[in-house]
C-alpha positions as CSV (number, residue, x, y, z in Angstrom):
1,X,7.5,-2.4,-58.8
2,X,4.1,-3.5,-57.0
3,X,1.3,-2.1,-56.1
4,X,-0.5,-2.8,-52.9
5,X,-3.8,-4.0,-54.9
6,X,-1.3,-6.4,-57.1
7,X,0.2,-7.7,-53.5
8,X,-3.2,-8.0,-52.0
9,X,-4.6,-9.9,-55.0
10,X,-1.7,-12.1,-55.3
11,X,-1.8,-13.1,-51.8
12,X,-5.2,-13.8,-51.5
13,X,-5.0,-16.0,-54.5
14,X,-2.3,-17.7,-52.9
15,X,-4.5,-18.4,-49.9
16,X,-7.3,-19.6,-52.3
17,X,-9.4,-17.2,-51.0
18,X,-12.1,-15.2,-52.4
19,X,-12.8,-11.8,-51.6
20,X,-15.7,-12.4,-49.7
21,X,-13.8,-14.8,-47.9
22,X,-10.9,-12.3,-47.0
23,X,-13.0,-9.9,-46.1
24,X,-14.8,-12.0,-43.2
25,X,-11.4,-13.5,-42.1
26,X,-10.0,-10.0,-41.8
27,X,-13.1,-8.5,-40.1
28,X,-13.4,-5.8,-43.1
29,X,-16.2,-5.1,-45.3
30,X,-16.3,-6.6,-48.6
31,X,-16.4,-3.1,-50.0
32,X,-13.0,-2.3,-48.5
33,X,-11.5,-5.4,-50.3
34,X,-13.1,-4.7,-53.3
35,X,-11.8,-0.7,-52.8
36,X,-8.1,-2.4,-52.2
37,X,-7.8,-4.7,-55.2
38,X,-9.0,-1.6,-57.5
39,X,-6.6,0.9,-56.3
40,X,-7.8,2.5,-53.4
41,X,-6.0,4.0,-50.4
42,X,-6.5,2.5,-47.2
43,X,-4.9,2.9,-43.7
44,X,-1.9,1.0,-42.2
45,X,-4.5,-0.5,-39.7
46,X,-6.6,-2.1,-42.1
47,X,-3.6,-3.3,-44.0
48,X,-2.3,-5.1,-41.0
49,X,-5.8,-6.7,-40.7
50,X,-5.2,-8.2,-44.0
51,X,-1.9,-9.5,-43.4
52,X,-3.0,-11.7,-40.5
53,X,-6.0,-12.9,-42.6
54,X,-3.7,-14.0,-45.4
55,X,-1.0,-15.4,-42.9
56,X,1.9,-12.9,-44.1
57,X,3.6,-9.9,-42.5
58,X,2.3,-6.4,-43.2
59,X,5.1,-5.2,-45.1
60,X,4.9,-8.0,-47.6
61,X,1.5,-6.1,-48.5
62,X,3.0,-2.8,-48.5
63,X,3.3,-0.7,-52.0
64,X,6.3,0.4,-54.1
65,X,4.9,2.9,-56.0
66,X,5.6,6.6,-57.0
67,X,4.6,9.1,-54.5
68,X,1.3,11.2,-54.7
69,X,1.9,14.9,-55.8
70,X,2.7,17.3,-53.1
71,X,0.2,19.8,-52.7
72,X,1.2,23.1,-52.9
73,X,0.6,23.8,-49.1
74,X,2.8,21.0,-48.3
75,X,6.2,21.7,-46.7
76,X,7.2,23.2,-43.6
77,X,7.4,27.0,-45.0
78,X,8.9,29.4,-42.6
79,X,8.0,27.6,-39.2
80,X,11.3,25.3,-39.1
81,X,13.4,27.4,-41.6
82,X,15.9,28.5,-38.7
83,X,16.0,24.8,-37.2
84,X,16.4,23.4,-40.7
85,X,19.2,26.0,-41.4
86,X,21.2,24.9,-37.9
87,X,20.7,21.2,-38.5
88,X,21.4,21.2,-42.2
89,X,23.7,23.8,-43.1
90,X,25.2,24.1,-46.8
91,X,27.9,21.9,-47.1
92,X,31.2,22.7,-49.3
93,X,34.8,22.0,-49.7
94,X,35.5,23.4,-46.1
95,X,34.3,23.1,-42.9
96,X,31.4,25.6,-42.6
97,X,32.2,28.9,-40.8
98,X,31.1,29.3,-37.4
99,X,29.9,32.8,-36.2
100,X,31.5,32.9,-32.8
101,X,35.8,32.9,-32.2
102,X,35.5,31.3,-28.4
103,X,34.1,28.0,-28.0
104,X,30.8,28.0,-25.9
105,X,31.0,26.4,-22.5
106,X,29.7,22.7,-22.7
107,X,28.1,22.7,-19.1
108,X,26.0,25.5,-20.5
109,X,24.9,23.7,-23.8
110,X,24.0,20.7,-21.7
111,X,22.0,22.6,-19.2
112,X,19.7,24.0,-22.3
113,X,19.5,20.3,-23.4
114,X,18.4,19.1,-20.2
115,X,15.9,22.3,-20.1
116,X,14.6,21.5,-23.2
117,X,13.8,18.0,-22.8
118,X,12.0,18.9,-19.8
119,X,9.8,21.2,-22.1
120,X,9.4,18.7,-24.5
121,X,7.6,16.6,-21.8
122,X,5.8,19.3,-20.9
123,X,4.2,19.7,-24.1
124,X,6.0,22.8,-24.7
125,X,6.7,22.1,-28.5
126,X,7.0,25.8,-29.4
127,X,9.4,26.4,-26.9
128,X,11.7,23.5,-28.0
129,X,11.5,24.5,-31.4
130,X,13.0,27.9,-30.4
131,X,15.8,26.8,-28.3
132,X,17.0,24.2,-30.7
133,X,18.8,26.2,-32.9
134,X,21.0,27.8,-30.7
135,X,21.6,24.4,-29.0
136,X,22.7,23.1,-32.3
137,X,24.8,26.1,-33.4
138,X,26.6,26.2,-30.0
139,X,27.5,22.5,-30.2
140,X,28.6,22.5,-33.8
141,X,30.8,25.5,-32.8
142,X,32.2,23.8,-29.6
143,X,33.1,21.1,-31.9
144,X,34.7,23.1,-34.6
145,X,36.9,25.2,-32.0
146,X,38.0,22.5,-29.6
147,X,41.5,22.8,-28.8
148,X,42.5,19.5,-28.5
149,X,41.5,15.7,-28.9
150,X,39.9,15.2,-25.4
151,X,38.1,18.6,-25.5
152,X,36.9,17.6,-29.1
153,X,35.6,14.4,-27.7
154,X,33.6,16.1,-25.0
155,X,32.3,18.3,-27.5
156,X,31.2,15.4,-29.6
157,X,29.5,14.0,-27.0
158,X,27.4,17.1,-26.3
159,X,26.7,17.6,-29.9
160,X,25.5,13.8,-30.1
161,X,22.7,15.0,-26.9
162,X,21.6,18.1,-29.0
163,X,21.2,16.0,-32.3
164,X,19.2,13.2,-30.4
165,X,16.8,16.0,-29.1
166,X,16.2,17.5,-32.3
167,X,15.6,14.0,-33.5
168,X,12.9,13.3,-31.0
169,X,11.1,16.6,-31.3
170,X,11.2,16.1,-35.1
171,X,9.8,12.7,-35.2
172,X,7.0,13.8,-32.9
173,X,6.2,16.5,-35.1
174,X,6.5,14.3,-38.1
175,X,9.0,16.0,-39.7
176,X,11.0,12.6,-40.6
177,X,13.5,13.6,-43.2
178,X,14.7,16.1,-40.7
179,X,14.5,13.8,-37.9
180,X,16.5,11.2,-39.6
181,X,19.2,13.5,-40.4
182,X,19.3,14.6,-36.7
183,X,19.4,10.9,-35.3
184,X,22.0,9.6,-37.6
185,X,24.2,12.4,-36.4
186,X,23.7,11.8,-32.8
187,X,24.4,8.2,-33.3
188,X,27.7,8.8,-35.4
189,X,28.8,11.1,-32.9
190,X,28.2,8.7,-29.9
191,X,30.1,6.4,-31.8
192,X,33.0,8.4,-32.5
193,X,33.3,9.3,-28.8
194,X,32.8,5.5,-28.0
195,X,29.6,6.3,-25.7
196,X,27.8,3.0,-26.6
197,X,24.8,4.0,-24.5
198,X,24.5,7.2,-26.1
199,X,24.5,5.6,-29.3
200,X,22.0,3.1,-28.2
201,X,19.5,5.7,-26.9
202,X,19.7,7.2,-30.6
203,X,18.8,3.6,-31.6
204,X,15.9,3.7,-29.7
205,X,14.8,7.0,-31.5
206,X,15.9,6.1,-34.7
207,X,13.7,2.7,-34.4
208,X,10.7,5.1,-33.2
209,X,11.0,6.9,-36.4
210,X,11.4,3.6,-38.5
211,X,8.1,2.7,-36.9
212,X,6.4,6.1,-37.6
213,X,7.5,5.5,-41.2
214,X,5.8,1.9,-41.3
215,X,9.6,0.5,-41.7
216,X,8.7,-2.5,-39.5
217,X,11.2,-5.1,-40.8
218,X,13.9,-2.4,-40.1
219,X,12.7,-1.3,-37.0
220,X,12.6,-4.7,-35.7
221,X,16.1,-5.8,-36.5
222,X,18.0,-2.7,-35.8
223,X,16.2,-2.6,-32.1
224,X,16.9,-6.5,-31.7
225,X,20.6,-6.1,-32.8
226,X,21.3,-3.4,-30.2
227,X,19.4,-4.8,-27.4
228,X,21.5,-7.9,-27.8
229,X,24.9,-5.9,-27.9
230,X,24.1,-4.0,-24.7
231,X,22.1,-6.7,-22.8
232,X,23.1,-5.9,-18.9
233,X,24.0,-8.5,-16.5
234,X,20.7,-8.6,-14.5
235,X,22.4,-9.1,-11.1
236,X,24.7,-5.9,-11.5
237,X,22.8,-3.9,-13.9
238,X,22.2,-0.2,-12.9
239,X,18.7,1.5,-13.7
240,X,19.7,3.4,-16.8
241,X,21.0,0.4,-18.2
242,X,18.0,-1.9,-17.5
243,X,15.8,1.5,-18.9
244,X,17.9,1.4,-22.1
245,X,17.7,-2.3,-22.9
246,X,14.0,-2.5,-21.7
247,X,13.2,0.5,-24.4
248,X,14.9,-1.3,-27.2
249,X,12.8,-4.5,-26.4
250,X,9.5,-2.4,-26.3
251,X,10.7,-1.0,-30.0
252,X,11.3,-4.7,-31.1
253,X,7.8,-5.8,-29.8
254,X,6.2,-2.7,-31.2
255,X,7.6,-3.3,-34.9
256,X,6.9,-7.2,-34.5
257,X,3.0,-6.7,-33.5
258,X,2.5,-4.3,-36.1
259,X,4.0,-6.5,-38.6
260,X,1.8,-9.4,-37.9
261,X,4.9,-11.2,-36.0
262,X,2.8,-12.0,-32.8
263,X,5.5,-14.7,-31.4
264,X,8.4,-12.0,-31.9
265,X,6.4,-9.6,-30.2
266,X,5.2,-11.7,-27.0
267,X,8.9,-13.0,-26.7
268,X,9.9,-9.2,-26.5
269,X,7.2,-8.1,-24.4
270,X,8.3,-11.0,-21.8
271,X,11.8,-9.7,-21.9
272,X,10.3,-6.1,-21.7
273,X,8.6,-7.2,-18.4
274,X,11.8,-8.7,-17.0
275,X,13.8,-5.5,-17.3
276,X,10.5,-3.6,-15.9
277,X,10.5,-5.8,-13.0
278,X,13.9,-5.3,-11.9
279,X,13.3,-1.6,-11.5
280,X,11.5,-0.6,-8.3
281,X,9.8,2.3,-10.2
282,X,9.5,4.0,-13.3
283,X,13.0,5.3,-14.2
284,X,14.1,8.5,-15.7
285,X,17.5,10.1,-16.8
286,X,17.0,11.7,-20.1
287,X,21.2,11.4,-20.5
288,X,21.1,7.7,-19.9
289,X,18.1,6.6,-22.0
290,X,15.3,8.0,-24.1
291,X,12.2,8.6,-21.8
292,X,10.7,7.1,-18.7
293,X,10.9,3.4,-18.1
294,X,9.5,0.8,-15.8
295,X,6.6,-1.5,-14.9
296,X,3.8,1.0,-15.7
297,X,5.2,1.9,-18.8
298,X,5.5,-1.7,-19.8
299,X,2.4,-2.7,-18.9
300,X,1.0,0.3,-21.2
301,X,2.8,-0.8,-24.3
302,X,1.3,-4.4,-23.3
303,X,-2.0,-3.0,-23.7
304,X,-1.1,-1.0,-26.7
305,X,-0.4,-4.4,-28.4
306,X,-3.8,-5.5,-27.7
307,X,-5.3,-2.2,-29.2
308,X,-3.3,-3.0,-32.6
309,X,-4.6,-6.3,-32.8
310,X,-8.1,-5.5,-32.4
311,X,-8.7,-6.6,-28.8
312,X,-10.7,-3.9,-27.2
313,X,-12.5,-5.3,-24.6
314,X,-9.2,-6.8,-23.3
315,X,-7.9,-2.9,-23.6
316,X,-10.9,-1.9,-21.1
317,X,-10.6,-4.8,-18.8
318,X,-6.5,-3.7,-18.4
319,X,-6.5,-0.3,-18.4
320,X,-7.3,0.8,-15.0
321,X,-5.8,-2.1,-13.2
322,X,-2.6,-3.8,-12.4
323,X,0.4,-1.3,-13.2
324,X,-1.6,1.2,-14.5
325,X,-4.1,1.3,-11.8
326,X,-4.2,4.4,-9.4
327,X,-2.6,2.7,-6.4
328,X,0.0,0.9,-8.6
329,X,1.1,4.6,-10.1
330,X,1.3,6.1,-6.4
331,X,3.6,3.5,-5.9
332,X,5.4,3.3,-9.2
333,X,5.5,6.6,-10.4
334,X,4.0,8.1,-13.5
335,X,5.2,7.2,-16.7
336,X,6.2,9.8,-19.5
337,X,3.3,12.1,-20.3
338,X,3.8,10.9,-23.8
339,X,3.4,7.2,-23.2
340,X,0.7,7.8,-20.6
341,X,-1.5,9.7,-23.0
342,X,-0.7,7.2,-25.7
343,X,-2.3,4.7,-23.4
344,X,-5.2,6.8,-22.5
345,X,-5.5,7.0,-26.7
346,X,-5.5,3.3,-26.7
347,X,-8.5,3.3,-24.1
348,X,-10.5,6.1,-26.1
349,X,-10.1,3.7,-29.2
350,X,-11.2,0.9,-27.7
351,X,-14.0,2.9,-26.1
352,X,-15.0,4.2,-29.5
353,X,-14.9,1.1,-31.3
354,X,-17.1,-0.8,-28.7
355,X,-19.7,2.0,-29.4
356,X,-19.1,3.9,-26.1
357,X,-18.8,7.5,-27.9
358,X,-19.0,9.5,-24.3
359,X,-16.5,7.3,-22.4
360,X,-13.9,8.1,-25.4
361,X,-14.8,11.6,-25.5
362,X,-13.9,11.7,-21.6
363,X,-10.5,10.4,-22.4
364,X,-9.9,12.7,-25.3
365,X,-10.9,15.8,-23.5
366,X,-8.8,14.7,-20.3
367,X,-5.6,14.3,-22.7
368,X,-6.5,17.7,-24.3
369,X,-6.7,19.1,-21.2
370,X,-3.0,18.1,-20.0
371,X,-1.2,17.9,-23.2
372,X,-3.3,20.0,-26.1
373,X,-0.3,20.2,-28.6
374,X,0.8,16.7,-28.2
375,X,-2.6,15.5,-29.2
376,X,-2.8,17.6,-32.2
377,X,0.1,15.8,-33.7
378,X,-1.5,12.2,-33.1
379,X,-3.0,10.5,-36.1
380,X,-4.9,8.2,-34.1
381,X,-6.8,10.9,-32.4
382,X,-7.9,12.0,-35.4
383,X,-8.9,8.4,-36.4
384,X,-11.0,8.1,-33.1
385,X,-12.5,11.6,-33.8
386,X,-13.6,10.4,-37.3
387,X,-15.0,7.5,-36.4
388,X,-17.2,9.5,-33.3
389,X,-18.3,11.9,-35.9
390,X,-19.3,9.2,-38.7
391,X,-20.8,6.9,-36.1
392,X,-23.1,9.5,-34.3
393,X,-26.5,9.3,-35.1
394,X,-27.5,12.5,-32.8
395,X,-26.7,16.0,-32.9
396,X,-23.2,16.7,-32.2
397,X,-22.1,18.0,-28.6
398,X,-20.3,21.2,-27.9
399,X,-17.5,19.3,-26.6
400,X,-17.4,17.0,-29.6
401,X,-17.3,20.1,-31.9
402,X,-14.6,21.7,-30.2
403,X,-12.7,18.5,-30.4
404,X,-13.0,18.3,-34.0
405,X,-11.9,21.8,-34.5
406,X,-8.7,21.4,-32.3
407,X,-7.7,18.2,-34.3
408,X,-8.5,20.1,-37.5
409,X,-11.8,18.0,-38.5
410,X,-15.0,18.7,-39.7
411,X,-18.2,17.0,-39.1
């Protein structure tokens, strides 16, 4: 097993660089490089900067070590216990017993799934968490009590949709092991029912989960292989097909840019733009694909790439222009709240890094007003606010104190 410090030292020496030269090439302080080579912990963003300077992938520098001990307060406790029981029931020698003797109506279950999707995108995470156990149990009962092959297939399709919704929610709230279980179940169900596009939608979610876990190589390869398999004919493609293909390409680009594979990311972004330009506006249909997709979403994600490589002036210059400008939004439609809020977080980060703390705060406060619960789950929001708190030389404003409290920060 290799530690981060060993990997960085090995690649630095292979490149013939001193610690001072590596720090300068990566845009980091000498103290940060020394800290890493002495076994200190750093963010993935810092590892990415080192990888770029060393001419390798971010994944190559990752450590393979035993994890830190869990704190006594770690874990879900009672908060997600009901959802965990519904999603991951005990497994024995026989099928799990169901509490109902009549199969629930599939149309009713699907309607609850659709309603919960709407709640998810309205930032109502508590409501989604409360709805999911019942949805999952009903979907499981429908499969187990199906009377014939056709009925079972239809029930499996609905169970796939329920599992994918659970995977989406659990990834968002960073319960990754549960999310992996839910997404895997959904993809397998969709494959069993020969519903390739539902399975591919699950792959979009799986790639997002892998990105959240910093598994960049796997996310890129999974999304690329799936995108190749479902690539539509541009002359006859339906909007849902274009949107799903575009989402997979976005996962390829997002993984590649984080893994210091810029050429791959650029190519994937070009293909994403092709898919988006074939749509007149942002397209949304949660039964066909993961979220909204179109020209606005594609541009927002391209701007995200600029943020990831540290081109903060580039972020600001494009933040309110072109497809993400006010006039274009009126014409093309708005992306999902999550994608738009993520875009504005990139803008906030750029302002903070360029020293415009008040502009960064305005962006954070705007997001907080519209999506307070979403913001609390964003590590980037905490990084931005920590940057502001550590750089602030004057007394904190009331809104800064309120934001720090909302994000569970002190300063």
